[in-house]
C-alpha positions in Angstrom: 0.0 0.0 0.0 1.5 3.4 -1.0 1.2 6.3 1.3 -0.3 9.5 0.1 2.0 12.4 -0.7 2.0 15.1 1.9 1.2 18.6 0.7 1.8 21.8 2.7 -0.6 24.6 2.9 0.3 27.6 0.8 -1.3 30.8 2.0 -0.3 34.4 1.6 3.4 34.5 2.3 3.5 31.3 4.4 4.2 27.7 3.7 3.0 25.4 6.5 2.8 21.6 6.9 0.0 20.0 8.9 1.6 17.5 11.3 -1.7 15.9 12.4 -1.9 12.2 11.6 1.7 11.8 10.3 2.8 8.4 11.5 6.4 7.2 12.1 8.3 6.4 9.0 9.2 8.0 5.7 6.6 9.8 3.7 6.8 11.5 0.2 6.5 15.3 0.4 6.1 17.5 -2.6 4.5 20.8 -3.6 4.4 23.3 -6.4 3.7 26.9 -5.7 3.5 28.5 -9.2 1.7 31.7 -8.1 3.3 32.1 -4.7 6.2 34.4 -3.9 8.3 35.0 -0.8 10.0 38.3 -0.2 13.7 37.6 0.7 14.3 41.0 2.3 12.1 43.6 4.0 11.9 45.9 1.1 10.8 43.1 -1.3 13.7 43.9 -3.6 14.5 40.1 -3.9 11.7 37.6 -4.5 11.6 33.9 -4.6 8.7 32.7 -6.7 7.2 29.7 -8.6 9.0 27.4 -6.2 8.6 23.6 -6.0 9.8 21.0 -3.6 10.3 17.2 -4.1 11.5 15.1 -1.3 10.4 13.3 1.9 9.4 13.7 5.5 10.7 11.2 8.0 9.1 11.0 11.5 10.6 9.0 14.4 8.6 9.8 17.5 9.0 13.5 18.3 11.7 13.9 15.6 10.8 15.2 12.1 13.3 15.5 9.2 12.5 16.9 5.8 15.0 16.4 2.9 14.7 17.1 -0.7 15.3 19.4 -3.7 13.9 23.0 -3.8 13.7 24.8 -7.1 12.3 28.2 -8.0 13.0 31.6 -9.6 14.9 34.4 -7.9 13.9 37.8 -9.0 16.3 40.6 -8.2 18.0 43.7 -9.6 21.3 43.6 -11.5 24.2 45.1 -9.5 25.5 46.9 -12.6 22.5 48.1 -14.6 19.8 47.9 -11.9 17.4 46.1 -14.3 15.2 43.4 -12.7 15.9 39.9 -13.9 15.1 36.3 -12.9 17.4 33.3 -12.5 16.8 29.7 -11.6 17.6 28.5 -8.1 18.2 24.8 -7.3 19.2 23.8 -3.8 18.9 20.9 -1.4 16.7 21.6 1.6 17.1 20.0 5.0 14.8 20.8 7.9 14.8 19.2 11.3 12.2 19.7 14.0 11.4 18.3 17.4 7.8 18.1 18.5 6.7 18.7 22.1 9.9 20.6 23.2 11.6 17.3 24.1 15.3 16.8 23.8 18.4 16.0 25.7 18.1 17.5 29.2 16.5 20.6 27.9 19.7 21.6 26.0 19.1 23.4 22.7 19.8 21.3 19.6 21.7 23.1 16.9 19.7 23.7 13.7 16.5 22.1 15.1 13.1 23.8 15.2 11.5 23.2 18.6 7.7 23.0 18.4 5.6 23.5 21.5 3.6 20.5 22.9 0.4 20.1 20.9 1.8 22.0 17.8 -0.3 21.0 14.8 1.8 22.5 12.0 5.4 23.1 11.0 6.1 26.5 9.3 8.6 26.0 6.4 8.6 29.6 5.3 11.9 30.7 6.9 13.6 27.6 5.7 12.6 28.3 2.1 13.7 31.9 2.4 17.1 31.0 3.9 17.7 28.3 1.3 17.0 30.8 -1.5 19.1 33.6 0.1 22.1 31.3 0.4 22.0 30.7 -3.3 22.3 34.5 -4.1 25.8 35.2 -5.5 27.9 38.1 -4.1 27.6 39.9 -7.5 24.1 39.6 -9.2 24.5 40.2 -12.9 21.7 40.0 -15.5 24.3 38.6 -17.9 28.1 38.2 -17.8 28.7 41.0 -20.3 26.4 43.6 -18.6 27.8 47.0 -19.4 26.1 48.7 -16.4 25.1 52.4 -16.1 27.0 55.3 -17.5 28.7 57.0 -14.5 28.1 60.4 -16.1 24.5 60.4 -17.4 23.1 57.2 -15.9 21.8 55.6 -19.0 21.7 51.8 -19.2 24.6 51.0 -21.5 23.1 47.7 -22.4 20.2 49.4 -24.2 21.3 52.9 -25.0 24.4 54.6 -26.3 25.5 57.9 -24.8 28.0 60.5 -25.9 29.6 61.1 -22.5 33.3 61.5 -22.3 34.3 59.0 -19.6 37.1 60.4 -17.4 40.4 58.7 -17.6 41.3 56.4 -14.7 42.6 57.8 -11.4 46.4 58.2 -11.7 46.8 57.0 -8.1 46.1 53.5 -9.4 48.7 53.5 -12.2 51.3 51.7 -10.1 48.9 48.8 -9.6 48.0 48.7 -13.2 51.7 48.5 -14.1 52.1 45.5 -11.8 49.3 43.6 -13.4 50.5 44.3 -17.0 54.2 43.4 -16.3 55.3 39.8 -16.9 55.5 37.7 -13.8 58.9 37.1 -12.3 59.8 33.5 -11.4 62.1 32.4 -8.7 64.6 31.2 -11.3 64.9 34.7 -12.7 65.6 36.4 -9.4 
């Protein structure tokens, strides 16, 4: 007999899983939230949308573990040209929870959600946000060859051409430029 696949509730900006009736053992867990979006920061500048999860939930008494693959689209602004763009996110999600506040001598367990006695649901929202945030690169570029904004007039140099005379580089950096353009000296040449 196959077990039914668990499906979380998707409402507003929350993703919760009903824990009622989940027996010990491994259970398939999957969901697709095509129209849902989670703000990854307070200003809503970065959004995680159209996300899906495919994995499993394992329950062993008070311990719950969720493992699987999370995919979705990250919408953010390019760091060079400020245009909004989307890129795909694929990450492994691992969530651990302890129902009823049990544990080892009341000591906090690292990386484990503690649910109060009688809790009927597990909120996955912050776990989804954190997983998406960790996949954001240090430099967000709409494309590798993004030309950015003109420092003089501010036009997007990917879509427009301007006639600005860009100032020559700062002379204080010339010594470093000379270092990078000179051939490398090996130990044998010294």
